[in-house]
N, C-alpha and C positions, 0 to 999 in steps of 0.2 A: 504493499500499500504506500502510495507516494505522500509527499508532504502536502498539507492542506493549503489551499489558496486563501490568502488573507488580504483584503483590500481596505478594510474599514477597522478603526480602533475607537472604541468607546472607553473613555477614561472616567472612572469614579474620581471625584475631586478630594474629598476628605480622607486622609490616610493613604492616598496614592500620589496626587499632585500637591496637596497642601497639608501642612502639619496641624491637624485638628487637636492632637495631643497637647501641643503648645498652647493653643487656645484654652483648652480645659484646665491646664495647670495654672495659667494666669487668672482664669475665672474663679477657680477654687481658692486660690491663695489671696486674691485681691478684692473679690466682689463683697460688698458690705454685709450680705446675708451669710457669707460663708468663711470670711477670712479669720474670724475669731476662732473657729474650729479647725480650719485647714491652712491657716497662714504660714505655719511652720513645717509643713510636709516637704519632703524631698521629691525630686523628679521620679525617682524609682518607687515611690510610694503610691503612685497613681493607681495601679491595679488593686491596691489594698482598699482605697477609698471607693473605687468603681469596679466592683467585682465583674469579671468579664463573662458574659453569657455565652454558653456553648453555641447558640444560634448566631451570635454576632461575631465572636472570635477576635474582637477588638474593643477598645475602650468606648463606652457610651454613657452619658449622664443618666440616662433612664434606668440604668441597672443599679443605681444606688439604692440600697435596700430600704431606706426610709423616705428619702427626699427626692427620689429620681424624677418624678413628674414635675415637681416644682422647680428643681434645678434646671431641667430642660427648658421650662418656660422662662425662667429668669435669664438663662443664657441667650435664648433666641430674642428676647425683648431688649437686651442691652447690646447695642452695636459696638460699643467699646470692646467688648469681649468677643462677640459673635464674629466680628470682622478681623480679629487679630489672629489670623492663621496663615503664616508665611508659606510660600512655595518651598518645597524641598529643593535641595541642590540639583542643578542640571536639568530641571524640568523644561525651561524655556528653550535651551539649546537642543535638547533631545526631541521635543515636539517639532521644532524647526527642521531638524534633520530628517525626521520621518515625513514631514510635508514635502521636502525636496525629493524624497524617494517615491512620492506619489500616493501616499496613504491618505484616505479621508479620515478626519479626526473629529470626534465629538466629546463633550463632557456629558455625564449622566448623573445628576444629583437628585435624590429625593429629599424634600424638605417640608417644613410646615408653612413656610412663607416664601412662595415662589418669587415674587417681586423683589423682596429684600435679598434673596440668595442670588438672583440674576445680576443685581446691582453689584454685589460682592464679586461674583465671578468675572464680570466684564472688567472690573478694576484690577482684580488679582492677575487675570490672564490677558491684560491689555496688549502685551507684546506679541501675542500669537492669535488674537481673535480675528485677524484678517483671513485666516484659514480654518480656525477652529470653530466648530458649530457648538454653541453653548445651549444645553438643554437642562431644564430643572422641572421637577414634577412634584405636586402635592402628595405626600404620603398620608396614610391613615393613622389610626390610633396606635397601631403596633408597628414597630420598625421593620418587621419581617412580613409585611403585607406584599401585595402584588404590584406596587406602584412602578418599580423598576422594570419588572417583566412586561407590564403593559406598555411602558413608555418605549421599550426596545421595539416591541411589535409595531407601535405607532410610527417610530422613526424609520423602520424598515420600509413601511408603506410610503411615507412622505418623501423620503429621499431616494426611493427606488433601489435599495440595496438588499443584498441577500444575507440571511442569517448565517449561513454556512460559510460566508466570506468575511465574517465579523468576529472580532475578539473583544471581550469585556474585561478590562483590567480593574480589579476591585479587592479591597482588603477584607470586607465582611463576608462571612461564610454563607449567610442566607442569600446574598446576591450571586454567588457562584451557581446556586440553584436556578436563579432567574435566567442566567445565560444558558444553562443546560436546557431549561424548559422551553426556550424559544429557538433552540437549535443553533446557538452561537457557541463560540469557544471561550471557556473560562480561563483566565489567568489570575492568580492570586498574588498581590503584592504584600509582602510581610513587613509592615511598618512597625514602629515601636510598640511592644507589649501585645502583639497579636499571638493568638494561641494556635495550636496545631489543628489542621483539618481533621474531621472525623475519618475513621477507617475507610468508609465507603467513598470518600472524596479524595483519597490520597493520590489518585492518579492525576489530579489537577496540577499543572506546572505552578511553581512558586518562584518569585523573584524578589530580590531585596530593595530594588529601586527602579526608576524609569530607564536608567542606563543598562541595567541588567536585562530588563524587559526587551529593549531594542536588540540586544545581542541574541536573546532567545528567539525573537521574532525572525531575525535574519537567518538564523541557523536551522530553525525548525519548520518554517513555512516558506511559501513562495507567493509572489505577488500576482503572477499571471499564469 
């Protein structure tokens, strides 16, 4: 069996292109509602404060055992913290390199406030938005709902692209299932504090950053 043909890349933003964990750390240690309790935590303490759900596989405010829902609401409503998520190293350069190679690239973010998230993404990714299509979708009450799966299907129709020629790069485990369910190729990026894939998903390729993803893409797939 030959290498799969890949022409389209859907990037998750948080945990893949941008450091959401950085935003969480600043939120927990500096927000007036939480700094008294968490102001002295160290970076490596983040998983202790936010126990990682097996379905997520990465840090998420909603997993806090007592205050998760309120934390998430406070974070989303305070742009000082919500927007404070820098790009990881080499993101702009790598996306530009992939564009020159002819790949169509999209972002794929599920969020509670689409308008606010799109404003953030347009600013954060200003250097690449001439070729990067920025997509965001409203997700439901639970982070593991079908929002990303539904949006992938919608994008396939709107942009006339094929699922089997598409890869989704994402850090969260439940979104690997979204890619699989729509017939696309999942690749997992292991950002800080991510947990291992469950046994049934161990076949999914994992990379440590966007540079390693580019290497994987060029070595394991073809474009035409």
